[in-house]
MARKESE-428846 format. One record per residue (C-alpha): x, y, z; residue number from 1; residue in three letters. Coordinates in nm, 3 decimals, always signed. Layout:
N
+---------+---------+---------+-----+--------+
!      xx !      yy !      zz ! num ! residu !
+---------+---------+---------+-----+--------+
!       X !       Y !       Z ! NUM !    ALA !
...
+---------+---------+---------+-----+--------+
***
This chain:
246
+---------+---------+---------+-----+--------+
!      xx !      yy !      zz ! num ! residu !
+---------+---------+---------+-----+--------+
!  +2.167 !  -2.625 !  -2.365 !   1 !    MET !
!  +1.814 !  -2.479 !  -2.393 !   2 !    PRO !
!  +1.537 !  -2.720 !  -2.476 !   3 !    ASP !
!  +1.398 !  -2.702 !  -2.840 !   4 !    SER !
!  +1.054 !  -2.771 !  -2.965 !   5 !    LEU !
!  +1.203 !  -3.014 !  -3.224 !   6 !    SER !
!  +1.379 !  -3.218 !  -2.946 !   7 !    LYS !
!  +1.054 !  -3.210 !  -2.742 !   8 !    ILE !
!  +0.860 !  -3.340 !  -3.048 !   9 !    SER !
!  +1.115 !  -3.615 !  -3.103 !  10 !    ASP !
!  +1.104 !  -3.727 !  -2.756 !  11 !    ASP !
!  +0.718 !  -3.731 !  -2.741 !  12 !    ILE !
!  +0.701 !  -3.940 !  -3.071 !  13 !    ALA !
!  +0.927 !  -4.196 !  -2.894 !  14 !    ARG !
!  +0.751 !  -4.205 !  -2.556 !  15 !    CYS !
!  +0.629 !  -4.537 !  -2.430 !  16 !    THR !
!  +0.533 !  -4.438 !  -2.070 !  17 !    LEU !
!  +0.167 !  -4.540 !  -2.094 !  18 !    CYS !
!  +0.125 !  -4.907 !  -2.215 !  19 !    PRO !
!  -0.250 !  -4.889 !  -2.220 !  20 !    ARG !
!  -0.246 !  -4.578 !  -2.443 !  21 !    LEU !
!  +0.025 !  -4.714 !  -2.673 !  22 !    ARG !
!  -0.166 !  -5.033 !  -2.714 !  23 !    GLU !
!  -0.482 !  -4.850 !  -2.797 !  24 !    TYR !
!  -0.337 !  -4.615 !  -3.046 !  25 !    CYS !
!  -0.162 !  -4.889 !  -3.239 !  26 !    LEU !
!  -0.469 !  -5.099 !  -3.237 !  27 !    ARG !
!  -0.676 !  -4.816 !  -3.394 !  28 !    VAL !
!  -0.401 !  -4.741 !  -3.643 !  29 !    ALA !
!  -0.409 !  -5.112 !  -3.753 !  30 !    SER !
!  -0.788 !  -5.161 !  -3.764 !  31 !    GLN !
!  -0.854 !  -4.800 !  -3.898 !  32 !    LYS !
!  -1.194 !  -4.653 !  -3.967 !  33 !    ARG !
!  -1.365 !  -4.755 !  -4.293 !  34 !    ARG !
!  -1.363 !  -4.399 !  -4.434 !  35 !    MET !
!  -0.986 !  -4.376 !  -4.357 !  36 !    PHE !
!  -0.888 !  -4.723 !  -4.482 !  37 !    ARG !
!  -0.653 !  -4.604 !  -4.739 !  38 !    ASP !
!  -0.475 !  -4.358 !  -4.493 !  39 !    ASP !
!  -0.139 !  -4.432 !  -4.317 !  40 !    ASP !
!  -0.216 !  -4.374 !  -3.955 !  41 !    TYR !
!  +0.048 !  -4.201 !  -3.741 !  42 !    TRP !
!  -0.020 !  -4.422 !  -3.439 !  43 !    GLY !
!  +0.244 !  -4.247 !  -3.234 !  44 !    LEU !
!  +0.224 !  -3.993 !  -2.949 !  45 !    PRO !
!  +0.140 !  -3.653 !  -3.104 !  46 !    VAL !
!  +0.348 !  -3.349 !  -3.041 !  47 !    ALA !
!  +0.244 !  -2.985 !  -3.031 !  48 !    GLY !
!  +0.239 !  -2.768 !  -3.332 !  49 !    PHE !
!  +0.292 !  -2.406 !  -3.412 !  50 !    GLY !
!  +0.501 !  -2.103 !  -3.379 !  51 !    ASP !
!  +0.814 !  -2.108 !  -3.151 !  52 !    ALA !
!  +0.752 !  -1.738 !  -3.085 !  53 !    GLY !
!  +0.388 !  -1.790 !  -3.002 !  54 !    ALA !
!  +0.212 !  -1.544 !  -2.775 !  55 !    ARG !
!  -0.092 !  -1.770 !  -2.751 !  56 !    LEU !
!  -0.066 !  -2.131 !  -2.621 !  57 !    LEU !
!  -0.382 !  -2.341 !  -2.683 !  58 !    VAL !
!  -0.404 !  -2.641 !  -2.457 !  59 !    LEU !
!  -0.658 !  -2.921 !  -2.540 !  60 !    GLY !
!  -0.721 !  -3.263 !  -2.393 !  61 !    LEU !
!  -0.576 !  -3.542 !  -2.608 !  62 !    ALA !
!  -0.550 !  -3.646 !  -2.989 !  63 !    PRO !
!  -0.863 !  -3.804 !  -3.128 !  64 !    ALA !
!  -0.835 !  -4.171 !  -3.221 !  65 !    ALA !
!  -0.917 !  -4.101 !  -3.589 !  66 !    HIS !
!  -0.796 !  -3.737 !  -3.575 !  67 !    GLY !
!  -0.444 !  -3.663 !  -3.456 !  68 !    GLY !
!  -0.378 !  -4.027 !  -3.395 !  69 !    ASN !
!  -0.432 !  -4.077 !  -3.767 !  70 !    ARG !
!  -0.286 !  -3.754 !  -3.904 !  71 !    THR !
!  +0.006 !  -3.709 !  -3.664 !  72 !    GLY !
!  -0.083 !  -3.352 !  -3.594 !  73 !    ARG !
!  -0.271 !  -3.215 !  -3.292 !  74 !    VAL !
!  -0.649 !  -3.106 !  -3.359 !  75 !    PHE !
!  -0.602 !  -3.222 !  -3.727 !  76 !    THR !
!  -0.854 !  -3.429 !  -3.916 !  77 !    GLY !
!  -1.142 !  -3.405 !  -3.684 !  78 !    ASP !
!  -1.442 !  -3.189 !  -3.609 !  79 !    ARG !
!  -1.284 !  -3.028 !  -3.305 !  80 !    SER !
!  -0.992 !  -2.913 !  -3.520 !  81 !    GLY !
!  -1.238 !  -2.772 !  -3.774 !  82 !    ASP !
!  -1.368 !  -2.533 !  -3.510 !  83 !    TRP !
!  -1.020 !  -2.451 !  -3.359 !  84 !    LEU !
!  -0.835 !  -2.375 !  -3.678 !  85 !    TYR !
!  -1.122 !  -2.183 !  -3.826 !  86 !    ALA !
!  -1.117 !  -1.949 !  -3.525 !  87 !    ALA !
!  -0.735 !  -1.929 !  -3.532 !  88 !    LEU !
!  -0.760 !  -1.818 !  -3.900 !  89 !    HIS !
!  -1.039 !  -1.576 !  -3.842 !  90 !    LYS !
!  -0.840 !  -1.402 !  -3.557 !  91 !    TYR !
!  -0.503 !  -1.393 !  -3.758 !  92 !    GLY !
!  -0.325 !  -1.688 !  -3.602 !  93 !    PHE !
!  -0.336 !  -1.922 !  -3.904 !  94 !    ALA !
!  -0.277 !  -1.885 !  -4.276 !  95 !    ASN !
!  -0.593 !  -2.114 !  -4.350 !  96 !    GLN !
!  -0.904 !  -2.211 !  -4.179 !  97 !    PRO !
!  -0.873 !  -2.598 !  -4.221 !  98 !    VAL !
!  -0.640 !  -2.859 !  -4.075 !  99 !    SER !
!  -0.664 !  -3.189 !  -4.270 ! 100 !    MET !
!  -0.317 !  -3.349 !  -4.259 ! 101 !    ARG !
!  +0.044 !  -3.266 !  -4.172 ! 102 !    ARG !
!  +0.132 !  -3.167 !  -4.529 ! 103 !    ASP !
!  -0.154 !  -2.937 !  -4.600 ! 104 !    ASP !
!  +0.039 !  -2.615 !  -4.580 ! 105 !    GLY !
!  -0.105 !  -2.493 !  -4.257 ! 106 !    LEU !
!  +0.111 !  -2.241 !  -4.067 ! 107 !    ARG !
!  +0.055 !  -2.082 !  -3.727 ! 108 !    LEU !
!  +0.171 !  -1.731 !  -3.656 ! 109 !    THR !
!  +0.186 !  -1.618 !  -3.286 ! 110 !    GLY !
!  +0.024 !  -1.953 !  -3.175 ! 111 !    ALA !
!  +0.110 !  -2.302 !  -3.053 ! 112 !    TYR !
!  -0.140 !  -2.579 !  -3.014 ! 113 !    VAL !
!  -0.075 !  -2.874 !  -2.785 ! 114 !    THR !
!  -0.253 !  -3.122 !  -2.557 ! 115 !    ALA !
!  -0.242 !  -3.238 !  -2.195 ! 116 !    ALA !
!  -0.214 !  -3.605 !  -2.306 ! 117 !    ALA !
!  -0.033 !  -3.701 !  -2.620 ! 118 !    ARG !
!  -0.187 !  -4.023 !  -2.714 ! 119 !    CYS !
!  -0.550 !  -4.095 !  -2.799 ! 120 !    ALA !
!  -0.721 !  -4.248 !  -2.492 ! 121 !    PRO !
!  -1.007 !  -4.495 !  -2.494 ! 122 !    PRO !
!  -1.334 !  -4.320 !  -2.449 ! 123 !    LYS !
!  -1.138 !  -3.985 !  -2.451 ! 124 !    ASN !
!  -1.047 !  -4.039 !  -2.093 ! 125 !    LYS !
!  -0.676 !  -4.052 !  -1.993 ! 126 !    PRO !
!  -0.619 !  -4.161 !  -1.631 ! 127 !    THR !
!  -0.464 !  -3.925 !  -1.374 ! 128 !    PRO !
!  -0.139 !  -4.124 !  -1.389 ! 129 !    GLY !
!  -0.140 !  -4.088 !  -1.779 ! 130 !    GLU !
!  -0.195 !  -3.728 !  -1.763 ! 131 !    PHE !
!  +0.096 !  -3.712 !  -1.498 ! 132 !    GLY !
!  +0.326 !  -3.900 !  -1.740 ! 133 !    ASN !
!  +0.275 !  -3.657 !  -2.009 ! 134 !    CYS !
!  +0.286 !  -3.338 !  -1.792 ! 135 !    ARG !
!  +0.683 !  -3.322 !  -1.837 ! 136 !    LYS !
!  +0.632 !  -3.257 !  -2.195 ! 137 !    TYR !
!  +0.392 !  -2.970 !  -2.125 ! 138 !    LEU !
!  +0.638 !  -2.835 !  -1.871 ! 139 !    ILE !
!  +0.918 !  -2.852 !  -2.142 ! 140 !    ARG !
!  +0.693 !  -2.675 !  -2.385 ! 141 !    GLU !
!  +0.633 !  -2.399 !  -2.144 ! 142 !    LEU !
!  +0.996 !  -2.361 !  -2.090 ! 143 !    GLY !
!  +1.069 !  -2.339 !  -2.456 ! 144 !    ALA !
!  +0.776 !  -2.105 !  -2.548 ! 145 !    LEU !
!  +0.933 !  -1.795 !  -2.403 ! 146 !    LEU !
!  +0.683 !  -1.530 !  -2.561 ! 147 !    GLU !
!  +0.360 !  -1.677 !  -2.440 ! 148 !    VAL !
!  +0.120 !  -1.412 !  -2.307 ! 149 !    ARG !
!  -0.207 !  -1.610 !  -2.307 ! 150 !    VAL !
!  -0.293 !  -1.969 !  -2.230 ! 151 !    VAL !
!  -0.634 !  -2.084 !  -2.371 ! 152 !    LEU !
!  -0.750 !  -2.412 !  -2.191 ! 153 !    CYS !
!  -0.998 !  -2.601 !  -2.396 ! 154 !    LEU !
!  -1.203 !  -2.785 !  -2.124 ! 155 !    GLY !
!  -1.171 !  -2.836 !  -1.746 ! 156 !    ARG !
!  -0.911 !  -3.112 !  -1.765 ! 157 !    LEU !
!  -0.684 !  -2.888 !  -1.981 ! 158 !    ALA !
!  -0.712 !  -2.623 !  -1.711 ! 159 !    LEU !
!  -0.650 !  -2.869 !  -1.437 ! 160 !    ASP !
!  -0.328 !  -3.005 !  -1.615 ! 161 !    ASN !
!  -0.211 !  -2.644 !  -1.679 ! 162 !    TYR !
!  -0.239 !  -2.557 !  -1.319 ! 163 !    MET !
!  -0.070 !  -2.877 !  -1.216 ! 164 !    ALA !
!  +0.221 !  -2.790 !  -1.452 ! 165 !    ALA !
!  +0.244 !  -2.448 !  -1.283 ! 166 !    ARG !
!  +0.244 !  -2.617 !  -0.946 ! 167 !    SER !
!  +0.536 !  -2.852 !  -1.040 ! 168 !    GLU !
!  +0.718 !  -2.534 !  -1.169 ! 169 !    LEU !
!  +0.662 !  -2.362 !  -0.834 ! 170 !    ASN !
!  +0.463 !  -2.076 !  -1.011 ! 171 !    LEU !
!  +0.177 !  -1.890 !  -0.840 ! 172 !    ALA !
!  -0.169 !  -2.043 !  -0.853 ! 173 !    LEU !
!  -0.503 !  -1.853 !  -0.837 ! 174 !    PRO !
!  -0.628 !  -1.797 !  -0.490 ! 175 !    ARG !
!  -0.907 !  -1.864 !  -0.456 ! 176 !    PRO !
!  -0.893 !  -2.150 !  -0.704 ! 177 !    ARG !
!  -1.010 !  -2.061 !  -1.049 ! 178 !    LEU !
!  -1.343 !  -2.231 !  -1.122 ! 179 !    LEU !
!  -1.369 !  -2.361 !  -1.488 ! 180 !    PHE !
!  -1.635 !  -2.208 !  -1.698 ! 181 !    GLY !
!  -1.647 !  -2.064 !  -2.050 ! 182 !    HIS !
!  -1.501 !  -1.721 !  -2.038 ! 183 !    GLY !
!  -1.329 !  -1.775 !  -1.696 ! 184 !    ALA !
!  -1.001 !  -1.578 !  -1.675 ! 185 !    GLU !
!  -0.714 !  -1.531 !  -1.441 ! 186 !    TRP !
!  -0.392 !  -1.312 !  -1.465 ! 187 !    ARG !
!  -0.075 !  -1.460 !  -1.323 ! 188 !    SER !
!  +0.185 !  -1.246 !  -1.142 ! 189 !    PRO !
!  +0.427 !  -1.308 !  -1.418 ! 190 !    GLU !
!  +0.176 !  -1.165 !  -1.676 ! 191 !    GLY !
!  +0.015 !  -1.476 !  -1.832 ! 192 !    ILE !
!  -0.354 !  -1.449 !  -1.900 ! 193 !    ALA !
!  -0.515 !  -1.795 !  -1.853 ! 194 !    VAL !
!  -0.841 !  -1.811 !  -2.034 ! 195 !    CYS !
!  -1.102 !  -2.098 !  -2.039 ! 196 !    CYS !
!  -1.335 !  -2.227 !  -2.307 ! 197 !    SER !
!  -1.562 !  -2.519 !  -2.341 ! 198 !    TYR !
!  -1.386 !  -2.786 !  -2.563 ! 199 !    HIS !
!  -1.499 !  -2.777 !  -2.931 ! 200 !    PRO !
!  -1.596 !  -3.146 !  -2.924 ! 201 !    SER !
!  -1.918 !  -3.255 !  -3.108 ! 202 !    GLN !
!  -2.057 !  -3.337 !  -2.763 ! 203 !    GLN !
!  -2.044 !  -2.950 !  -2.690 ! 204 !    ASN !
!  -2.095 !  -2.808 !  -3.043 ! 205 !    THR !
!  -2.383 !  -3.026 !  -3.151 ! 206 !    GLN !
!  -2.573 !  -2.974 !  -2.829 ! 207 !    THR !
!  -2.526 !  -2.596 !  -2.839 ! 208 !    GLY !
!  -2.337 !  -2.582 !  -2.522 ! 209 !    ARG !
!  -2.069 !  -2.415 !  -2.732 ! 210 !    LEU !
!  -2.165 !  -2.203 !  -3.024 ! 211 !    THR !
!  -1.947 !  -2.033 !  -3.285 ! 212 !    GLN !
!  -2.052 !  -1.678 !  -3.150 ! 213 !    PRO !
!  -1.927 !  -1.782 !  -2.798 ! 214 !    MET !
!  -1.610 !  -1.939 !  -2.937 ! 215 !    PHE !
!  -1.526 !  -1.642 !  -3.156 ! 216 !    HIS !
!  -1.607 !  -1.383 !  -2.889 ! 217 !    ALA !
!  -1.347 !  -1.556 !  -2.674 ! 218 !    LEU !
!  -1.094 !  -1.566 !  -2.946 ! 219 !    PHE !
!  -1.153 !  -1.188 !  -3.003 ! 220 !    SER !
!  -1.068 !  -1.155 !  -2.638 ! 221 !    ARG !
!  -0.765 !  -1.388 !  -2.661 ! 222 !    VAL !
!  -0.627 !  -1.189 !  -2.964 ! 223 !    ARG !
!  -0.645 !  -0.866 !  -2.772 ! 224 !    ASP !
!  -0.473 !  -1.013 !  -2.470 ! 225 !    LEU !
!  -0.201 !  -1.158 !  -2.682 ! 226 !    ALA !
!  -0.138 !  -0.837 !  -2.856 ! 227 !    ALA !
!  -0.112 !  -0.638 !  -2.528 ! 228 !    ALA !
!  +0.231 !  -0.559 !  -2.368 ! 229 !    PRO !
!  +0.340 !  -0.796 !  -2.092 ! 230 !    PRO !
!  +0.218 !  -0.690 !  -1.739 ! 231 !    ARG !
!  +0.460 !  -0.623 !  -1.456 ! 232 !    GLN !
!  +0.566 !  -0.909 !  -1.223 ! 233 !    GLU !
!  +0.497 !  -0.868 !  -0.860 ! 234 !    GLY !
!  +0.189 !  -0.643 !  -0.878 ! 235 !    ARG !
!  +0.007 !  -0.876 !  -0.648 ! 236 !    ASP !
!  +0.182 !  -0.929 !  -0.330 ! 237 !    SER !
!  -0.026 !  -1.245 !  -0.258 ! 238 !    LEU !
!  +0.071 !  -1.406 !  -0.593 ! 239 !    GLY !
!  -0.304 !  -1.447 !  -0.672 ! 240 !    GLY !
!  -0.334 !  -1.228 !  -0.985 ! 241 !    GLY !
!  -0.681 !  -1.119 !  -1.097 ! 242 !    GLU !
!  -0.989 !  -1.317 !  -1.183 ! 243 !    GLN !
!  -1.266 !  -1.213 !  -1.419 ! 244 !    GLY !
!  -1.253 !  -0.997 !  -1.735 ! 245 !    PHE !
!  -1.081 !  -0.663 !  -1.693 ! 246 !    ALA !
+---------+---------+---------+-----+--------+
***
């Protein structure tokens, strides 16, 4: 029986593979941040969110302690989500530009948003083992999202984890290795465009490392790639695909 996104989401919410992360998420949910003291924190691992027919897959790092760990939806209730969903709305993937809580009416069309780690990590730093524990969920999502044409990796660790998932699936990897950078791009032999962006964290947006014009220019590119017809498999006999913007 084919895997479904709802079954994957249920399994993620019940996951207890990483005791350090589970303890941290529950502690944050109990202590709360003062400005959210009246909120009922989710406190569980956070599943992906979006359209089962997505042509664009957005891959982030992990839920924020007082963002996704509070609201129960990826990139929801924090500044990174403000940037991401505003861009998704501007380029036609979302019905509204804000994502504040699970019941706020947000719908994605043609896009699915997920993360390499499903629990908020202390200091935003999952361990390699914790990433490895979560990778099976990303692999299952990749298997369930059959229409994906573009994978947008928000940050180097998102790119590393996507490539690790491809390796576990015995899919081709870029040769030479794709170096992370804002705007870096690779085309896989099966027709997936892998694009990279700096993560829209405050560390990047407040310092000017990532600006809205940079982010929106990349989303314009991603929209065009997602709308393009699938490319033919096997066009590169080495399985290396293409690097750089076409």
